[in-house]
N, C-alpha and C positions, 0 to 999 in steps of 0.2 A: 468718404469715410463710412457712411451708413452701409454702403455695399460691402466694404471690407469687413465690417462687423458682422453683417449677415452671413457672409461666406464663412467666417471663422466660427460663427454659431452653428451653421449647418455641418461644418467639419467635426466639431466637438459632439454634436448630436449623433452623427454617424458613428463616431468612435464609441459612444456610450450605448449604441443600439436603440436609441429612443426615437424610432421613426414615428412621424406625427400620426400616422394612421393606426399605430399599434398601441392601444390602451392596455392597462393591466389585465382587464377582462379578456381582451383579444389574445394576449400572450398566454394567459392561463388556459384559455380554450384551445389554443393551438397545441399546448402540451397534452390536453385531453385527447385531441384528435390523433396525435402521434401515438399515444398509449392505447387508445380504444377506438380505432378508426370506424369500426362497425357499430359502435354504441354512442359515439360522441353526441349525436343529436338528442340523446335522452338526458343530457346534463345541461344545466344553466349555470352561468357564472355571474356573481354579483359582487360589487365592492362593499367591503365592510368598513365603514368610516368611523372615525372618532376613537380608534383604539390606540393606546399608547404602547402596548405590547402586542406582539404577534398573536393572532387568534383566528379561529374559523368557526363557521356554523354550517350545519347540514340539515336539510329537511326535504320532505317530499311535497311537491305542489304541482297540480295539474299534470299528473303522470310524468313528471320530470324530477330529477334529483337536483336540487338547488345547492350549489356550493358557494359559500361566501367567505371572503378572506380580506385582510387589509393589504395583502400583496400577493404576488404570484406564488411564492413559496407556501403561504398559508392556504391558498386555494388548492395547490398541488397536494399539500398534506391532507386537506379535507377529502380530496379524491381518494388518496391512498387509505385514509381511515375508513371511508365507505367501502372500498374494495376489500379490505381485510376483515372488517367487522360485520358487514352485511352480505357481501357477495362471495366471501370466503375465497379470495384470490391472493396472489402474492407475486412480487417482482423482485428477483435477486439476480446477482451476477451469474449464479450457477443453478439455473432452473427457474422458469416462470410459469405461473398458472393464471391465465386470464380467460378461463372458460365461464363466461357469464351466461346466465339464463336469458332466454329471449325477452322475458318480462323481468325487468330489474326489480329486485326486492325493495319494498318501500321502507322508508325510515319512519318508525312508529311515532317518534317524538323528536322535536328539534334537538340536535346535538350542538353543544356550545363548548369550545375548548380554547384555553389560553395557556401559553407557555410560561413557565417560571424562569426560563433561560433566555435572556436577551440575545445571546450569541450562541450559534451552533456551528462550530468550526469543523473543517474537513481537510484532510490530506497532510502528508508529511513530505518533506523534500524528497525522501527516498522513494515514495510512491511513484513519482514522476519517471523513475527509471526502472525499478523492479517490476512495475506493472504497465506503465503508460508510455514507455519509450517510443513505441511505433504507432500510437493512436492517430487516426485521422479525424476529420470533423464528424463523420457519421458516428464513430464510437464516442467521441466527446459529447455529442448531442444527447446520446443515450444516457451517459453518465450524469450530465447536468439535470436531466429529467429525474433520474434516480435521486440525486441530491435534493431536488425540490420536494419530491414526494416523501422523502425521509426527513424533511424539516431543516436541511442545511441552509444557512444564510450567510456564512462567512468562509468561503473556500479559498485555500491557498491557490494563487494563480501565477505561475512562474514560467509557463511555456513561452519560448521565444526570447527569454531574458538575454541570451547571448547576443542577439542582434542589437538590442539597445546598447550593450557594452561596445559592440563593434562600431556603432555610429559615434559614441562618445569618444572613443580612442582615436577614431579617424579625425574627428573635430580637433583633437589635441595634437594632431600631426603624426600619429603613428601610421606606419605603412602596413600592408598586408603581411609582408615578411616579418615585421616586428611582432605581429600578433599570431603568427603561424604556430608557435609552440605554446600558446596560451589556452585556446579553446580546446576542450576535450571532444571526443567522439560523442554521438548522441546518447549512448547508454550510460554515460558518466557525468552528465550535467549536474546531477544532484550534489556531487562532491566537488565539482568545479564551482558551482554557485556558493557552496559553503566554505570555499577556500582551502579544501584539503588536497586537491589534485589539479595539476596543469597538464594540458596536452595529451594525456593518455587516450588512445583510441582515435586520435585525429590523424591528419589535419581536417578540421571541419569545413565542408564546402559552404561557400556563400549561399548557394541555393537553399541549403537547409535553413540557414538563419532567416532568410527572407520569407520562405514559405511558412515557417513556424511562427513568425511574427504575424503573418496574415491569419494563421490558425488562432493565435492568441486573441486577435481582435474579435474573431467570431465567438470565442469562448467567453470573454469578459462581457461582450455585448449581450449575449444570451443570459448570462448570470445576472447582470444588472436588470435586464428586462423582466426577470422573474422576482426581483426584489432582493437579490443577494448583494453583498458588498465584498468583492474580491480583495484578497490581501496580496499586494504586489511587492516585489523585492526592493531593497534599498542597499546602500553601500556600507560595507563593513571593513574595508581596508585592503582587500585582496586585489593585487595589481599584477600586470605581466612582468616577467623577468626583465623584459626590455625597458621597463620604466626607468631603471637606473641609467640607461643610456640617453633617454630623452630628457630626463630631469636629474642630472648628476648630483645636485645638492639635496635631493629628496632624502628624508629620513626613512630608510627601509630596514626591515628586519626579516630574517628568514624563519620559517616554521616548518615543522615536518609532522605529518600525520602518523608516522611510524608504522605504515603498512606496506612498505616496499616501494614507495614512490618518492620522487625527487622533492626537494624543498620547494615551497611556494613562498611568495613575497607579500609581505604585509606593510602597507604604508602607515607609519606612525601617526596616531591621531593628533599629535602635537604639530605635525607638519601642516603649514597653511594649505597645501594641496589637498589635504584630507577633506576638509569642508568644501573646497571648490569642486572636487570630483563628485562628492556626495550630492551636491546641489545640481551639477550638470547632469548626472544620471537621472535624478528624479524629474528634472525639467524635460529631458529628452523622452523619458518614459511617459510623462503626462501628455506630451505632444502626440505620442503614438497611441496611447491607450486611455487617456483621461485618468481620473483617480477617485477613489472613495476614502482616501486618507489613511488607510491601514497599510503599514509597511513591515514586511518581515526582514529581520536582520539578526544574525547570530554571530557574535564576535569571536567566540572561541568554541566552535563545534569540534569536540574531541582534539583540540589543540590547547595546551596549557599556556596561559598568559606569561609574559616574561617576568612579572613581579606579582607577589601576593600582597603587596602593600595596599591597604584599603583606599588610601588617598589616590594612588595611581589608578586603581580600578574605577573609582568614582569619577575621576577626570576623564578617563577613557569613555565611560558610558555617556557622560554629559556631551562629549564631542561627537559621538556617533549620533545621538539624538539631535544635536545642533545642526549636523549636516542635513538631516531630514527637515528640520524646522526652517532652515534658510530657504528651502525650495517650497515648503508647504507649511504654513503656520498652523494648519489644522492636523498636522501629521500625528499619528498614533503608532508607536513602535510596538509590534507584535513579536515577542521573543519566545523561541522554543526553550523550554526549561530543561532540555536534555543534559546540558552541561552540569547541572546540579545533581543529576542522577549518575552520570557516567564518570564524573571526576570529583566525588565527594571529599576525597582527601585534600584537594585544593580549595574547593568552595565550601569553606566553613562559614559559620555565622557572620563574622566581620566582613569577609570578602563578598559574600552574597548580598548582605545588607548594603554595602557600599556601592556595589554595581547597580542595584535596583533603586536606591533612594536618590541617586543623582538625577533622575528623570522625574518630572511631575507625575503624580499619581494618575491624573486623567489623560496622560500622554503615553502610557505604556500598558500593555496587556501581556501577562505571562501564561504560556501554555504548560500546564503540568502534564508533561508529554506521556507519561506511563503511570497514571494515577491508580490504575487497576493492579499494577505490580507493586509500586511503592509511592504513596502520595507524598510528594515533596512539600506540599503546603503545610503538612503537619509539623515539619521540623524547621520551617522558615517563618513562623508566625503568619501563615497565609500570605507569604511573599511580601511581608512587611508593608501591608496596606495596599499593594497594587491590585487592580482588577486581574482576575485570573480565570482560567477555563479548565475544567476537569476533563482530561482526555484519556481515551483507551488506545493503547498501542497494539497489543495482541500479536502482531505478526512481524517477524524480523526477516528481511531478505526475500520475501515472497515465497518462502518455503512451502512445501506441500505436506501438510499433516493435519490430522484432526486435533484441534487444540483450542482452548479458551476457558475463560472464567465466567461461566453463565451466571453464577450467583453474584459475583462482583459486578457484572454489567447490569444486573437487575436491581441491585440495591445501592451501589456505590454513589452514583450522582445524587440521589435523593437524601442519602444519609449525610453527605457533605453539605448539601444545601441547608439541611436542618441543624447542622452543627454550629453552635454559637461561636466557635473559634475559627470558622471558615472564612471570616473576613469578607472581602468583596468578590465573592464568587459570582461571575457574570454569565457562565454558560457551561456547555458540555461540548465534546468534540471527538472526532476520530482521527488518530494520527498513526495508523498502521504503515509499516514500511512497504507492504505489498497487499493487494486486494485480490478479488476473484477466487476466494476460498473461504471456508467456514461461514457460509451466509447466515447461519442461525445467530451467531454472535452479533452481527451488525443489524439484523432485524430487531433483536432484543434491545440492543443499546439505544438505537434511534427511537424506540418506543417510549423512552424516557422523556422525549421532547415535550409532550403535551400533558405531563402529569408531574406532581411534586411529591408523590409518595413512592416508596419502593414497589417494584413489580413483584407480584406473587408468581414465582416461576411454575408452581404446580398448576396454576390456572392458565398461565400464558402458554406453556409448552403444548398442551393439547390443541389449542387454537392454531398455533404455528403449524403443527403437523397436518391438521385438516386443511388449512389454507394452502399449504405446500403441495399436498397430494390430491386435493380436490374432493376428498371424502374422508370419513372416519374409518380407521382400521385399527383394531385392537393390537395386532402384531406390530404394526408400525409404531404405535404409541409406546408399546413395551420396549421396542428397540431404542426409541429416543430417551426413555427413562434410564436405560442402561448407558447410553452415550452421555447423558447429563452427569451421571455418577462416576464416569470414567474419564474419557478424553476431555470433557468440558467441566470438570470439577477440579480446578487447580487453585491452590492457596495463593494469597497475595504475598509472594516470596520473591525477592529480587534475584535469588539464585535459581529460580525456575522462570527464566525469561520467556521461553518459547517451547513449542512442541518438539518432540524427538524426530530425527530423520531415521532413515534405514541404513544399516550397515552396507547395503548395496551401493549407496551413494558415496561412501567413504573411499578415499584413495586406498587400494588394497593393503591389508595389514593382517597380522595374526591376532591382535587384541581387538577389543570392541570400542576403544576410546578414539575418537577423532574430534578435533577442536570444534569444527562447525557441523559436520554430519554426526552429531551426537546421537546415541541410541538409547539413552536413559528415559524411560517413560514415567509419567506421573501416575500410572496405574499398572496393575498386573496385566500382561497381555491376554491371559485367559479370561479376564473379566470383561473384555470387549466382545468375546465370541457370541454371547446371547443377543447382542445388537445385530450382528451379522445374520444370525439365524432368524431373528424376527423379521428383518427386511426380506430375506429369501422367502419366508413363509407368506409375507404380504405381497410378494411380486405378482402372483396371478391376478389379483384385483387391482393393483396399482401400477402395473407395467406401462400404462399409457401416459403416466405423469412424467413430465420433463424433470421436475425437481426430484422425484423418486428415483429416476434413472441415474441422476447425478449422485445422489446419496448412496445408492446401492453400489455404484462403482467406487465411490470414495471410501466407504467402509470396507468393502472387499479389498481395496488397495491397501488400506491401513493394516488389516489383519495379516495380509501376505507380507507387507513390509516389516511388520513386527516379527513374523515367523522366520524371516531370513536370518535373524540373529541366532535362532535355535539351530538352523542348519550350519551356520558358520562355526558354531562351537563344536559341532561334530566333525567337520573336516579339519578344523584346527587340531583336535585331539588325534585324529587319524594321522595327520602330518607329523605331529610330535612323537607318535608311537611308531612312525615309519611303516604304517599299515597301508600299502599302496592300493589294495582292493577297496578298503573303506574310503580312502581319500578320493579315489575315482568315483565311487558311488555318491558320496555326499557333495563333492564339488560339482558333479553332474546335476544333482538335484538343485543346487544353488543356481546354476545357469538356467536350468529349466524354469525355475521360479521367476527369474528375470524375464524370460521369454513370455511366460504366462501373464505376468503383470503388464508387459508392453502391449500384448494383444488386447487385454481388458481395457487399458487406458486409451487405446486407439479408437474405441467406440464413442468417446466424448471429445468434442473440440476443446473443452476446458483443459485437457491433458495432452495436447499435441505440441511437440517441439516444432513441427512443420508450420503451425499457425504463427508462432513467434518469429521464426526465421523468415517466413513469407512476408509478414508484416514489416520486418526490417528492410527487406529487399525492395518492397513496394514503395518505400520512402525515397529511393534513389532514382535519378533520371539518367544516369550514365552507368556503364558497366563498372567503372571504378567506384562510384558512390555505392552501388548495390553491394559490391564486394566488401567495402569498408563497413557498411551497416550490418551485413551478415556476420562479419567477424566480431563487431561490437556485441551483437545479440548472443552469439555462442560463447564469447569470452566472459561476459558478466555472470552467466549462470553456471560456469565451470571453474576456470582458473581465477576469475575476477580481474586479475592484472596479468603480469607476465608469468612465465612458467615457475618462477620462484616466489610468487606473491603469497604472503601468509594468509590472505583472505580466501584462498581457494576453497570452493564448495560452500562459502557463506550463503550464496544465493542458489544453492542446488535445488533441483526440482525432480519430482517423480513424474516424468512425461514420457509418453510413447515417442520413440525416436531417440530420445536421450538415453533411455534404458538400453535399447537394443544396439545403439551405435556408439555410445560412449562408455557407459558403465559396464556392459557385458564384455566387450573386447578387452577392456582394462583388466577385468577379473580373469578372463581366459589367459591373458599373458602372464598373470601372476600364478595361476594354477600350473601353467606349463613349466615355469621355473621351479615351483615347489616339487613337481613331479620328478624333474631331473635330479633334485636334491635327494628325494626319497630313494631313487634308483641308484644313487651314488655316482651319477655322471657329472654333476656340477654342484658345488656348494652354493647355497642360497645366501645372498646378502640383501637385507632390506634396504640399506642405503644405496647399493648399486641399482636395485630395482627402482627406487624412487627417482634416481637421476635419469634412468632410461625412460620411465613412464612420463616424466615431465616433458621430455622432448616429443613423445607420442601425443600427449595431451595438447601441446601447443600446435602441432601439425593438424590435429583435429579442429582446433579453433580456427585456423587460417585456411582450411580446405573449403572448396566450393562444392556444396551438395544440397540438393532439394530433398525435403521430407514431406510425407503426406500432410496436407493442410486441411483436409476434410476428414471427418470421422468415418470409420469403416466397421461394419458389424453391428450387432444388436447388444446393447449394454446388459439387458436382463438375461438374455440367453447366455452370454459369455460369463456373467457373474454366477449363474446357476451351475454352469459346467465346472467352474473353479471351486464352487462350494462342494459339489459332489466329489470332486477330485481330492480336495485338501481337508475337508472337515474331519474325516476319521483320523487322518495322520496328525493334524494339528492338535486335536483334542487329546489324543494319546500322548503326544509329545509333552504337553503341559502337565498331564497327569504324572508322567514319569519324572518330570522335573520337581 
């Protein structure tokens, strides 16, 4: 019996990543070595004991920088504080500056920091697909280090969830054939996990499930070793369609996401099987991964409940929690508050209060998912006493645009914390649908972690620019002040959810309205031009900076993406005037602009379709798997679903390869038909074109093709060439308008 207990203990220890030889100090120091391999020996790590809340200290001692923290996240945060405040460095998804001097700057006086936010949450279900679909351990390791250095201690951890479900259903007697139509392809797990979609993009190979459960074990082990508490999934009622065959007496109801997909099946919470499956799932998951007692469950993500009766909603909520509690008496339900934002017509005060109050206050945490757009806590009496977290969403669909609410990110959390009506606000968090863009927003927001006062943006921004580029530059700072007042100055308005796309990305049309590839900016396009000019003028001095190269490409891209609308208006007028010469001229300029953007974006890996497709194919071990994953990757960022899916272009990107191989030929086909109409050779029908282009789009999605996965060319040289080419034309065009 003693041996069995020891084996069990060792197994659980391995799951949690708490190897006996690796203390907190050793784990934190390993992060330092991964981040600064050439300078790690100049740092010392010490445990900061006796702190009830997370905190760190930094001081210089005996020619070393001493980092103290009560856990690995605190030590990592201390490291990043030192790097940004004293060494003027920066680590972002899109550009890193770690050019430390040979002799590290000393800390003149001990730094002591404590966070007012017990919980610092990270990730949205959608992030796992719009950005993370094809990540391997190397990329995850880098992200976990980024989380730790930015103070995150409560990450959503749902990688590999499908394998847990596979094992649960196999234990219940389901065959592989029963489950074949249940699991989606890898690019669609987010919506499968939330109960919106079954089967799309599949069938899912067993190898994927097994390999990604192994990946998940590494992820949660590292997160826990650094002091994070991963949020794992729980059961919300979503079951396979074959459930009705295995359990004919089960109380099932269908629901539909209303985005062109088939119904999914929800097990009624009153059915005895509901609690049983919820318990089985958490037990199986705990065997595989251990637990920190935080469980994510969203009962009605963009699906309306069958009844708005408060009593019904209260009982449903209680049963969902009971399913968790039966498996883990310490379970805490972490709920995304998106439903209260997206379906406000249904979730009025009685319904919201009933759903929340059925669970004990200390057993539920609400994520105010898009508080920078519309703080739901203000119209729900701070979620009726529940602990809650102030989150910033910022990006929908992983789109490519300059966009954000800098002022809101700088002041929102501290203002809510100080508000006497904010109730039990326990933390802050990031819940973006896609990452790896707009790094300034995330650097600013996470800087709230170790302070309880609003950030002064006029003091913060010059530090950000210096850290990013490695030196002060007046033109660069001027550019960023313009960016702050244009692309990054967006009011807290629920009708301005996200940044504009370019007309280039819209399915070809004569007007400028497209449902997802919207073109309406929150600023005048000409007001962005001084930022472009400032970065161009700064380029001789800053051209060696990785972050500067990214920013120069990104701002140039945005200027050209905006200008495309001006050209479109000219060829539309020429078409309507039946002026063939002008139509040929301006449609030609439009295609040339796409080519120029593609060549610019090819200089940065951040903007490569090839990197996304190669990442997908690398996940497969057989030709069939590679083909399936490639199709998933291309489908998600274009049509999203089938050729008639209403979500087409929701996740559109401005990427090299996508511009040249998808958007450009689509426009060329459109221009060819308009030309025939101008010439009187064939009448143009938008409906006929749409039907034809849908078939072409689907053929593109399913085709096998490689794209460059490594950057080509010099970002600064290419941006300067485009500046010299377009600056006179663009400035004149906006003057004329």
